N, C-alpha and C positions, 0 to 999 in steps of 0.2 A: 338507270340506277335508282330513281325514285320509287319504282315499283318494288324493288328489292328492299329498300329502306322501309317502305310501307308494310310489306310482308313481315319483315323481322320485328318491326314495331308492334304489329298486331300479335305476333307470337309472344313477345315479352309481356304485353299488356294482359294476355290471357293467363299469365302466370302470377299476376297480382290482382286477384279479385277484390282484395281489401282496398285497393287504391281507388279513391273517389276523385282524385285530381291528378290527371296525367297530362303532361305538357311535352309533346314531341317538339323538338327544335327544327323548324322548317328551313328549307333552302341551304342545307349543308350537304357536303359530299360524303358524310358519314352519319351514322345513327347516333343521336343524342336525345335522351328523353328523361324528364324528371317525374317522379311519382311520390305522392304523399297521401295521407289519410288521417282522419280524426283518431286520436289515441284513446279517448274515453278513460284515461288513467287518473285524471285529476278533477274531482268534483267542483273545484273552484275555477276551473278553466275548461268549460264545456266545448270550446272551439279549438282547443290545443291540437296541433297537428304533429304528425310523426316527423322524424328526420326526413329530409328530401333525399330520395335515392336516385342518383343520376347514373344512368346506364348508357354506356357508349360501345359502339362497335366501329373499329377504325375504317377509314376509307379503303385501305389496302384489302381488308377482309371483305368489304362490300364488293369491291371490284372483282376480287377472286371468286366470290360467291356467284356473281353473274355469269362467269365463264363455265361454271360447273354444269354437268348433266343433271337431270332431275333427281336421279337416285342419290348423287353426292350432295345435292341441295337438301334433300330429306335428312341425310346423315348430319349435315351441318346444323340443321334445325334441331335435331336431337341433341347435339353437343351443346348448343346454346341453352336448350331447355335444362339439360343436366347441370350446366354451369350455374344458371340462375337458381335452380332448386337447391343446389349445394350451398350457394351463398346465403340463401334464405334461412337455412338451418342455423346459421350462426349470427344472423342480423339482429340488431337491437334497435327497433324503431323509436323507443321512448328516449327522450332527452330531458335535461333539467335546465334548459335555457330559461331565463326569467320571462315573465309575461311581457309581451310587446317586442321581444327580441326575435330575430329571424331564427328558424330552426336550422340546425347544422345540415350540411350536405355531405352525404357519403357517396363517393364515386366508385362505381364498379365498371372496370374496363374488361369487356368480354373478350377473352382470348381462347379460341378453340382450335 
């Protein structure tokens, strides 16, 4: 299962070239990773980071993925790519939390 999680994590990371901080959550039976980056939207806050985007793929989907033949895995990968790209078109990484406060977390549960 870990190789499937690693593969899907790498796929998702490739769709976020702007992310300079990626934190996969290890030792889980499902995929969970947080991504964030500097927003460069506030000259008074040079280190302000985007919202954290937490992306998950359920254990059930990971287990089913492992049972698929390679062609079906490739199709699954395409669906994940499409899901993420679609979500990115409407995402808003900028937030207005005050200096020193944690950035909000936006969760995306991948369902393909």
